N, C-alpha and C positions, 0 to 999 in steps of 0.2 A: 466183532465183539472183542473188547480188550480184556485180557486175563492178567490180573496182577501177579507178580512174582511171589514165590513163597517168602515169608518174613525174613528168614535167615539169609536168603540170597539178596533180598531187596535192601536191607539195612544191617549189614554185618557190623557196623560200628557200635550198635547197641549190644550185640553179643560181646564185643570187646569191653564195653562199659560194665556189663554184668560180671565178666571174668575179673576185671580190674578191681571191682568192689570186693569180690570174694577172696582174691588172692593178695590184695594189698591192705585191705581193711580201712581204706580211706572213706571218710564220710561223703555223703552224696554231694554236698556243697563244695567240698574240697575237690572232688573229681570234676565237677562241672566248671570249676575255676581254673583247671589245669591248662597251661599253655604249652606249646611244643617245646619251648626252651626249658621247661621244667623237667623234661625227660632226658636223662643221661644214659644213653645206650651203652657206652663204653664201661661205665661203672655199674650198670644195671640198677639205677636208682631213680626214684620219683621224688622230687623236692616239692613240698607243700608250702606255698607262700601265703595263700589267701583262701577264702571260702565264698561261694556264690550264695547269696541269701535273697529270696524272693519276697517282696513286700508289695501288696496290691498289684500284682502282675508285672512289677518291674524288678529286674535283677540288680542287686548291689553287691559289689566285691568288697568284702570285709576281712579283717584279720582273722586268723584261725582262733579256735576256742581258747587256746592257751596264749595267744598273741606271740607265738613263736614259730619260726621256720623249722621244719623237720624233714628228714629224708627217710624214705622207706624203700626196701629192696624190691626189685621186680623179678619174678621167675623168668627164666630164659624164653619160655613160650610167649610170654607177654611182650618181651622185648621185640621178638620177631614180628608180632602182630602190630605193635605200636610203630615200628619202623615202616611197615607196609602202609599203614593207615595215614601216617603223617608225611610220607615221602613227598618232597617238593614243596611243602607248605612253609609259609613264613614262620620264623621262630616265635613271633609274638601272637600267632594265631591260637585260638582256643582249640583244644584237642577235639571237643565235641561242640562245634559251633552251630548257631542257627543259620538260616538262609541269609540273614543280614550280617553274619560273621560275629555276632555277639555271643555271650554265654547263654546256654540253654536254661529255660525256666524249669524248676523242679516239678511244678504242677503239670507242665506239658509232657515231661518225661514219664511221669507217673501215669497220667490218664491215657496218653496216646500210644505208649510203647510198653512200659513195664507191666502194668496191670493186665492188659490184653495178653501179653506173652506168658505171664504167670498162669493165667486162666487156661490158656491152650495147653500148658504143661501139666494141668491138674493141680496147680499150686495156688488156687484162688485164695486170696487173703494174705499172700506173702508180701511183706514190706521190703522196700529197697534196703532199709536199715538192717534187715535180717542178714543181708550179705556180709555186713561188717561183723556180725556175731559168728557167721560161718568162718571168717578168717581167724577170729580169736580162737574158736574151737580147734581149727586145724593147727594153729601155732602151739596151743597147749598140748595137743596130741603128739607134737614133735618135741615135747619137753622144754618148751620155752619158759625161761625164768620170768616170774611176775614183773620184775623191773624192766626186762626187755620188752615184755608185752605192753607195759605202760608207755614206754617210749615209742614203740611201733604204732600204737593206736592213738597217741597224742592226748593221753589223759593228763590232767593237771596234777593229780596226786595218785600215788599207788593205791590209796584206799579206794579210789573210784574203780580201779581195775579189779581189786580183790572183791569189792562189794558186787560188782557186775558179773565177774567170771570165776569167783572163788569156788563155786559149786562144780566147776569143770576140772578141778584138780584132785579127784579122789585117788588116782593112782599114786600121786606123790605122797599123799597122806598114808596110804597103805604101805608104801616103801619105807617111810619113816617108822611106822609101827613095827615092821619086820626087823629093821635094824635095832630098835629098842629091845625087841624080843631076843635077838641074838646076843645083845649085850647082857641082858638079864640071865640068859641061859649060861653064858660063860662065867658069870659072876657067882652063880649058885649051884651049878652042877658039880657033885662031889667027885666025879671022875676027872673032870677038867681041873678041879681045885688041886689035885695031886700032881698036875703037870707043871714044869718050870714056867714061870711067868704068868700062871693063872691067878685069879683074884678070889679071895674068900669072901663069905658074906660079911664078916666084920670089916674087912678093908674096904669093901664096896660101900658099906654104910658110913664109914668114916669119911670117905671121899665125897659121898653125897652130902653129908652135913657141912663139909668145908667149901662146897661149890656154891 
């Protein structure tokens, strides 16, 4: 009787695909269109040139959403995994190829691999696109500037970034409020007003009117 191997041992490349989505924020189509030559191990960069789009079961390689090529940093752990997975492969080969060496279909990835794995982990209903949101949340937690986040995720405009992820910036808003409080306190506190270089209420109001 044949006993199949555990999923993680049988298809480790899909674990790498999930980690890549969560730590680079690339879209599903961008990941499936990656070729070995798009991985720069020395500079720890992934360069996104195109996106794989499935139409009626056929995969088409199309320009990115912004019609631009962009580079995204790779964590060191991903570099090691990518090097091991792509070792000895042709530079033009897809990183996650089909048996016929073409780009993988998104529907096949979703139905055969991602959804069953998510269900086994107790995450039934998780979407592959949610991994991109994970990356955005991790970057914001590391104090990423919205403009850097826009470039990293490949949004056409910063308004798209802020509309999608603005709610994840409460810490930044609180820090701004704290700095405003400190400014007001220094401007109005009578003890501080008597110190050299302090600012009185009148001078504060005059500067506010002129700004």
